N, C-alpha and C positions, 0 to 999 in steps of 0.2 A: 504494500500500500504506500501511497505517496500522500503527503499533506500539502494542500494548497494554502498559501499565505498571501492574502491580498491586502490592499490599501496600505502598502509600505511606503515609507519615506524614500525618496530617490537617492538619499545619502546612505542607505543601508548597504552593508557589505556581506559577503558570504560568512565571514568570521563573526560579524554581529549576530546574524541569524543562527549560526551554529551555537554561539554562546547562550542564547536564549533557550534553544531547544535542548541543549545538553542538561539543563536543570531537570528534565523529565526522562532522560535516558540517553543511551549512546546513539549519536547521529552518524548515519552511514554516508549521507550525501546531501549537499545543499546546491540548488541550482537557481540562479537569478538571471532570467532572460534579459537581454539588452536589445534595444531597437537597432536594426541593421544600419539605418541611415545616420542616426545621431550618436550611436554607441552608448546612449544613456540607459540606465536601468528603467524597466517598464512599470515598476510599482507593484510587482507581485513576484512570488518565487515558489519553489517546491522544496520540501524537506522529506528525506527518507530516514527512518529510524530503524534501529536493529530489531526491536520488538514491537509488535502491533499494539500490545497493551500500553506501551510507553507513548506511542502515537496517539492513542485514544485519550490518555491523561493530558498530553500536551494540547490537544484540540479542545478538550473541556476547559482547561485552565486559561488558554490564551485567546480563544474566540471572543472578540469584543474588548479585549484588554487594550489599554492605551499604552503605546510604545513609540518613542521618538515623536510625540505630538500627534499621533494618528491612532484611530481605533482599528486594530487589526481584524481582518476576517480570516478565520482559520477553520478549515474543514477538510474532509477527505477529498483528494483530487479525483475528478471524474476522468475517465478515459478520453483521450483526444479524439475529437470527431474528424472524420475525413472531410476535407474541404471538397466542394464540387469541382469536377474536372473542367478543363477548358480555360482558355486564357483570361476570359472576363468573368469567370465564376458561374457561367450558365451551364446547362447540361449539353452534352455533345450528341444528343439524338438527332438523327437526320430527319428532315421533314418528309412526310410521305404524301403522295398525291400531287396536288398542284404546287406551284412554286411558292405561293404565300396565300 
C-alpha cells in the first residue's frame, strides 16, 4: 500500500516527509513528484511504509493535521488510472459510416 499526502507546502523535502512518517514506523520510500516544466514540487507526495498497520496509524494521526502552515490530506493512495489514449486525450475509435 502507498499513502497519498496532499496539500503540502512547496518547500517540503523528501527528508521532511520521511521524518514525519518515521514517528509511526519504518519508511520504505518517499516520492515527491515535480512539475516537468518548472521543476517545482507539485504539492503532494507518496509514502510507503514497511508495515501496513504503521501506514494505517500514520493516516489516522496525520489526516487533517496542520504541518508547515497547511492542513495535510493523508489517505490510502488509489491506483493510477490510465489516461485516455490519443494525442489530445480523446479516444482513438475510428468513425464508422459517413465521414461526420
